[in-house]
FIDRENSE-784003 format. One record per residue (C-alpha): residue number from 1; x, y, z; residue in one letter. Coordinates in nm, 2 decimals. Example, Ala and Ser with C-alpha at 12.3 -4.5 7.8 and 13.67 -1.06 7.14 Angstrom:
2
  num       X       Y       Z  residuo
    1    1.23   -0.45    0.78        A
    2    1.37   -0.11    0.71        S
***
This chain:
349
  num       X       Y       Z  residuo
    1    9.74   18.08   -3.90        X
    2    9.40   18.19   -3.81        X
    3    9.33   18.51   -3.58        X
    4    9.19   18.46   -3.27        X
    5    8.83   18.61   -3.34        X
    6    8.52   18.50   -3.46        X
    7    8.31   18.82   -3.70        X
    8    7.99   18.84   -3.81        X
    9    7.86   19.00   -4.16        X
   10    7.63   19.28   -4.26        X
   11    7.37   19.09   -4.48        X
   12    7.27   18.75   -4.67        X
   13    7.56   18.75   -4.93        X
   14    7.91   18.88   -4.84        X
   15    8.02   19.22   -4.95        X
   16    8.33   19.26   -5.15        X
   17    8.45   19.45   -4.85        X
   18    8.43   19.15   -4.64        X
   19    8.57   18.89   -4.86        X
   20    8.88   19.12   -4.84        X
   21    8.88   19.17   -4.51        X
   22    8.84   18.81   -4.42        X
   23    9.08   18.72   -4.64        X
   24    9.34   18.93   -4.52        X
   25    9.23   18.85   -4.09        X
   26    9.18   18.48   -4.14        X
   27    8.95   18.48   -3.86        X
   28    8.90   18.16   -3.67        X
   29    8.51   18.16   -3.76        X
   30    8.19   18.36   -3.82        X
   31    7.87   18.42   -3.65        X
   32    7.55   18.43   -3.80        X
   33    7.23   18.69   -3.70        X
   34    6.90   18.69   -3.79        X
   35    6.97   18.97   -4.05        X
   36    7.19   18.71   -4.23        X
   37    6.92   18.45   -4.28        X
   38    6.67   18.46   -4.54        X
   39    6.58   18.09   -4.70        X
   40    6.79   17.78   -4.67        X
   41    6.92   17.81   -4.99        X
   42    7.06   18.15   -4.94        X
   43    7.21   18.04   -4.59        X
   44    7.39   17.79   -4.79        X
   45    7.55   17.99   -5.04        X
   46    7.63   18.25   -4.72        X
   47    7.78   17.98   -4.52        X
   48    7.98   17.89   -4.84        X
   49    8.10   18.19   -4.90        X
   50    8.21   18.27   -4.57        X
   51    8.44   17.92   -4.56        X
   52    8.60   18.05   -4.91        X
   53    8.66   18.36   -4.78        X
   54    8.95   18.20   -4.52        X
   55    9.00   17.92   -4.78        X
   56    8.87   17.67   -4.50        X
   57    8.63   17.44   -4.57        X
   58    8.55   17.35   -4.25        X
   59    8.59   17.70   -4.07        X
   60    8.33   17.72   -3.77        X
   61    8.01   17.89   -3.85        X
   62    7.81   17.97   -3.53        X
   63    7.44   18.09   -3.45        X
   64    7.26   18.19   -3.14        X
   65    6.97   17.91   -3.17        X
   66    6.82   17.87   -2.81        X
   67    6.43   17.90   -2.92        X
   68    6.19   18.13   -2.76        X
   69    6.35   18.48   -2.79        X
   70    6.66   18.39   -2.92        X
   71    6.62   18.23   -3.25        X
   72    6.78   18.36   -3.52        X
   73    6.60   18.05   -3.79        X
   74    6.29   18.04   -3.76        X
   75    5.92   18.04   -3.98        X
   76    5.84   18.01   -4.24        X
   77    6.16   17.82   -4.35        X
   78    6.24   17.65   -4.01        X
   79    6.03   17.57   -3.69        X
   80    5.95   17.79   -3.40        X
   81    6.16   17.62   -3.08        X
   82    6.03   17.71   -2.75        X
   83    6.27   17.88   -2.48        X
   84    6.42   17.68   -2.24        X
   85    6.16   17.68   -1.90        X
   86    5.91   17.56   -2.16        X
   87    6.02   17.21   -2.14        X
   88    5.96   17.16   -1.79        X
   89    5.64   17.34   -1.80        X
   90    5.54   17.09   -2.13        X
   91    5.64   16.82   -1.89        X
   92    5.55   16.58   -1.57        X
   93    5.89   16.54   -1.48        X
   94    6.26   16.61   -1.48        X
   95    6.33   16.25   -1.65        X
   96    6.05   16.31   -1.97        X
   97    6.18   16.70   -2.02        X
   98    6.56   16.58   -2.05        X
   99    6.43   16.37   -2.34        X
  100    6.20   16.65   -2.47        X
  101    6.49   16.87   -2.46        X
  102    6.75   16.64   -2.59        X
  103    6.52   16.57   -2.89        X
  104    6.50   16.96   -2.97        X
  105    6.80   17.01   -2.98        X
  106    6.84   16.68   -3.19        X
  107    6.62   16.87   -3.46        X
  108    6.80   17.23   -3.39        X
  109    7.12   17.02   -3.51        X
  110    6.97   16.91   -3.80        X
  111    6.86   17.22   -3.92        X
  112    7.18   17.40   -3.86        X
  113    7.38   17.09   -4.00        X
  114    7.15   17.12   -4.31        X
  115    7.25   17.46   -4.40        X
  116    7.60   17.45   -4.33        X
  117    7.64   17.60   -3.98        X
  118    7.86   17.39   -3.75        X
  119    7.85   17.53   -3.36        X
  120    7.53   17.64   -3.14        X
  121    7.56   17.91   -2.89        X
  122    7.35   17.68   -2.60        X
  123    7.27   17.54   -2.38        X
  124    7.24   17.85   -2.14        X
  125    7.35   17.72   -1.77        X
  126    7.26   18.04   -1.59        X
  127    7.03   17.95   -1.28        X
  128    6.77   18.26   -1.22        X
  129    6.75   18.39   -0.88        X
  130    6.42   18.59   -0.77        X
  131    6.48   18.96   -0.86        X
  132    6.72   18.92   -1.13        X
  133    6.70   19.10   -1.45        X
  134    6.52   18.87   -1.74        X
  135    6.83   18.87   -1.94        X
  136    6.80   18.57   -1.86        X
  137    6.44   18.48   -1.75        X
  138    6.27   18.19   -1.96        X
  139    6.57   18.10   -2.17        X
  140    6.69   17.93   -1.83        X
  141    6.59   17.54   -1.79        X
  142    6.50   17.57   -1.46        X
  143    6.52   17.78   -1.16        X
  144    6.78   17.51   -0.97        X
  145    7.09   17.41   -1.08        X
  146    7.06   17.06   -1.04        X
  147    6.77   17.04   -1.28        X
  148    6.96   17.35   -1.49        X
  149    7.26   17.05   -1.51        X
  150    7.07   16.77   -1.61        X
  151    6.88   16.94   -1.91        X
  152    7.17   17.16   -2.04        X
  153    7.36   16.80   -2.08        X
  154    7.09   16.70   -2.26        X
  155    7.06   16.98   -2.51        X
  156    7.45   16.98   -2.54        X
  157    7.43   16.58   -2.64        X
  158    7.11   16.60   -2.84        X
  159    7.35   16.89   -3.04        X
  160    7.66   16.69   -3.07        X
  161    7.47   16.37   -3.19        X
  162    7.33   16.56   -3.51        X
  163    7.71   16.68   -3.54        X
  164    7.71   17.04   -3.43        X
  165    7.89   17.20   -3.16        X
  166    7.70   17.30   -2.85        X
  167    7.89   17.66   -2.62        X
  168    7.80   17.67   -2.25        X
  169    7.70   18.02   -2.14        X
  170    7.74   18.25   -1.97        X
  171    8.09   18.16   -1.78        X
  172    8.05   18.15   -1.45        X
  173    7.70   18.24   -1.45        X
  174    7.48   18.53   -1.54        X
  175    7.11   18.41   -1.39        X
  176    7.22   18.61   -1.03        X
  177    7.26   18.96   -1.27        X
  178    7.05   19.21   -1.17        X
  179    7.12   19.40   -1.52        X
  180    7.13   19.37   -1.87        X
  181    7.47   19.31   -2.00        X
  182    7.42   19.41   -2.32        X
  183    7.28   19.75   -2.16        X
  184    7.53   19.82   -1.87        X
  185    7.76   19.62   -1.70        X
  186    7.62   19.38   -1.37        X
  187    7.76   19.34   -1.04        X
  188    7.72   19.03   -0.81        X
  189    7.78   19.08   -0.49        X
  190    7.72   18.72   -0.36        X
  191    8.02   18.56   -0.20        X
  192    8.19   18.28   -0.31        X
  193    8.05   17.96   -0.12        X
  194    7.70   18.09   -0.27        X
  195    7.84   18.12   -0.59        X
  196    7.94   17.78   -0.58        X
  197    7.64   17.59   -0.48        X
  198    7.46   17.78   -0.72        X
  199    7.62   17.96   -1.01        X
  200    7.89   17.74   -1.05        X
  201    7.72   17.41   -1.02        X
  202    7.60   17.37   -1.42        X
  203    7.91   17.48   -1.54        X
  204    8.14   17.22   -1.34        X
  205    7.94   16.96   -1.39        X
  206    7.95   17.02   -1.80        X
  207    8.30   17.10   -1.82        X
  208    8.39   16.84   -2.05        X
  209    8.19   17.02   -2.28        X
  210    8.41   17.17   -2.61        X
  211    8.30   17.53   -2.61        X
  212    8.18   17.78   -2.36        X
  213    8.13   18.18   -2.36        X
  214    8.20   18.39   -2.05        X
  215    7.98   18.66   -1.89        X
  216    8.01   19.03   -1.89        X
  217    7.93   19.05   -1.52        X
  218    8.19   19.18   -1.20        X
  219    8.17   18.93   -0.94        X
  220    8.31   19.10   -0.64        X
  221    8.39   18.79   -0.45        X
  222    8.66   18.67   -0.77        X
  223    8.73   19.00   -0.93        X
  224    8.61   19.36   -0.77        X
  225    8.76   19.54   -1.06        X
  226    8.69   19.36   -1.39        X
  227    8.37   19.18   -1.58        X
  228    8.50   18.78   -1.60        X
  229    8.50   18.81   -1.99        X
  230    8.83   19.07   -1.88        X
  231    8.98   18.95   -1.54        X
  232    9.26   18.71   -1.53        X
  233    9.10   18.58   -1.18        X
  234    8.76   18.49   -1.32        X
  235    8.97   18.30   -1.61        X
  236    9.16   18.13   -1.38        X
  237    8.86   18.03   -1.14        X
  238    8.67   17.87   -1.49        X
  239    9.02   17.70   -1.60        X
  240    9.08   17.56   -1.23        X
  241    8.78   17.55   -0.98        X
  242    8.53   17.48   -1.22        X
  243    8.81   17.27   -1.41        X
  244    8.68   17.39   -1.77        X
  245    8.97   17.28   -2.04        X
  246    8.78   17.33   -2.36        X
  247    8.73   17.64   -2.59        X
  248    8.68   17.96   -2.41        X
  249    8.49   18.23   -2.61        X
  250    8.43   18.59   -2.54        X
  251    8.07   18.71   -2.52        X
  252    8.01   18.99   -2.76        X
  253    8.29   19.30   -2.74        X
  254    8.01   19.53   -2.88        X
  255    7.77   19.52   -2.55        X
  256    7.78   19.80   -2.32        X
  257    7.92   19.58   -1.99        X
  258    8.32   19.65   -2.15        X
  259    8.42   19.98   -2.16        X
  260    8.73   20.13   -2.40        X
  261    8.76   20.12   -2.74        X
  262    8.70   19.77   -2.95        X
  263    9.09   19.72   -2.97        X
  264    9.10   19.79   -2.62        X
  265    8.82   19.49   -2.53        X
  266    8.98   19.28   -2.76        X
  267    9.34   19.31   -2.59        X
  268    9.17   19.28   -2.24        X
  269    8.97   18.99   -2.32        X
  270    9.25   18.78   -2.44        X
  271    9.51   18.91   -2.22        X
  272    9.27   18.76   -1.91        X
  273    9.24   18.44   -2.09        X
  274    9.01   18.39   -2.34        X
  275    9.09   18.22   -2.63        X
  276    8.89   18.42   -2.86        X
  277    8.67   18.70   -2.91        X
  278    8.35   18.72   -3.06        X
  279    8.21   19.06   -3.25        X
  280    7.90   19.02   -3.39        X
  281    7.75   19.31   -3.54        X
  282    7.94   19.28   -3.90        X
  283    8.03   19.66   -3.91        X
  284    8.34   19.68   -4.07        X
  285    8.51   20.00   -3.90        X
  286    8.42   19.80   -3.58        X
  287    8.55   19.47   -3.71        X
  288    8.90   19.66   -3.81        X
  289    8.90   19.80   -3.45        X
  290    8.85   19.48   -3.32        X
  291    9.13   19.30   -3.57        X
  292    9.41   19.57   -3.44        X
  293    9.35   19.39   -3.12        X
  294    9.38   18.99   -3.20        X
  295    9.66   18.84   -3.26        X
  296    9.70   18.53   -3.41        X
  297    9.53   18.19   -3.23        X
  298    9.80   17.99   -3.14        X
  299    9.96   17.77   -2.84        X
  300    9.74   17.64   -2.62        X
  301    9.44   17.83   -2.77        X
  302    9.51   17.70   -3.07        X
  303    9.47   17.36   -2.91        X
  304    9.22   17.39   -2.77        X
  305    9.02   17.50   -3.09        X
  306    9.15   17.20   -3.28        X
  307    9.03   16.97   -3.00        X
  308    8.69   17.15   -3.02        X
  309    8.65   17.08   -3.44        X
  310    8.76   16.75   -3.36        X
  311    8.43   16.65   -3.15        X
  312    8.23   16.71   -3.46        X
  313    8.07   16.38   -3.56        X
  314    8.09   16.34   -3.90        X
  315    7.80   16.09   -3.96        X
  316    7.52   16.23   -3.74        X
  317    7.29   15.99   -3.50        X
  318    7.04   15.84   -3.75        X
  319    6.68   16.11   -3.74        X
  320    6.34   16.03   -3.92        X
  321    6.29   16.41   -3.92        X
  322    5.92   16.40   -3.97        X
  323    5.87   16.11   -3.72        X
  324    6.09   16.32   -3.46        X
  325    5.94   16.67   -3.55        X
  326    5.55   16.50   -3.49        X
  327    5.68   16.36   -3.12        X
  328    5.85   16.66   -3.06        X
  329    5.52   16.85   -3.15        X
  330    5.32   16.60   -2.94        X
  331    5.53   16.59   -2.63        X
  332    5.54   17.03   -2.61        X
  333    5.15   17.02   -2.73        X
  334    5.02   17.20   -2.36        X
  335    5.29   17.47   -2.36        X
  336    5.25   17.54   -2.75        X
  337    4.89   17.58   -2.73        X
  338    5.01   17.85   -2.46        X
  339    5.21   18.04   -2.66        X
  340    5.59   18.09   -2.70        X
  341    5.76   18.43   -2.60        X
  342    5.87   18.68   -2.83        X
  343    6.19   18.72   -3.02        X
  344    6.43   18.95   -2.92        X
  345    6.58   19.02   -3.26        X
  346    6.95   19.05   -3.31        X
  347    7.05   19.08   -2.94        X
  348    7.32   18.88   -2.83        X
  349    7.32   18.54   -2.66        X
***
């Protein structure tokens, strides 16, 4: 039986200590960052080693591959993809942007699947409001929920057609936050009707997706004391009001929005209703602390995990990679000439 955790690792290959730790704790999956990425051959070897460490050839391997500021795999071995808001900027209308988003996600899926990565933490369904912190910013597809919904579903469909599962994030919405949850705990004071009509809308519309990630944000209208990741009330809202039945991951436990020891953070997130917690940085001492607060993946959570993985298509939609990339570049030409934003490096998505 696997544990209710996803861990990172420290470098390009597993250390003996990491192999032992993963064999002992048997996490449900793994997540990769730029520090883990060198070349296609190296990544294939690493994803194989990760799966070997838990004795499961189908163990999930995740990555944050959005494009723009959040892209772990990039030149010279992989293309640089644009951020979410670039698709509308490069298009004349939402319908064209939708086609472009789906094509970009299908190409990303090809890149990921080729090196053994089966889950991408994309699409971002957050809808920014004026004055909000730019931690979401250009990662958002648009500044209205209807367009975010259309383009977010296009990204999810493109990934799934390529045999990669999407993760909708950050439930129930990070676009209204006026602080960066990597650094501090944001608090949102909007009333429930406002949240429901704006922030929640894309997540309700994509509630059929297999996996979601929570937001480390306090919503005073839901639970003034706890961030959504650690709030039973917020998780209940996600399950009932937003109708999300899939696998629910915490955002990274190391982020400063959360307080307490890593053991306490893991325990609080799972107790609130997250199915699996994520620890990203590969620090062995920290992973051991997380492991002390994580039990076995069982019951409804295990069934959700199995149901999510069952949605990985084993025969991806046919793709002429050369033609598709050329078409994507042509459609993106106006934006690419204006340049993409800088990369945020190892920041969690």
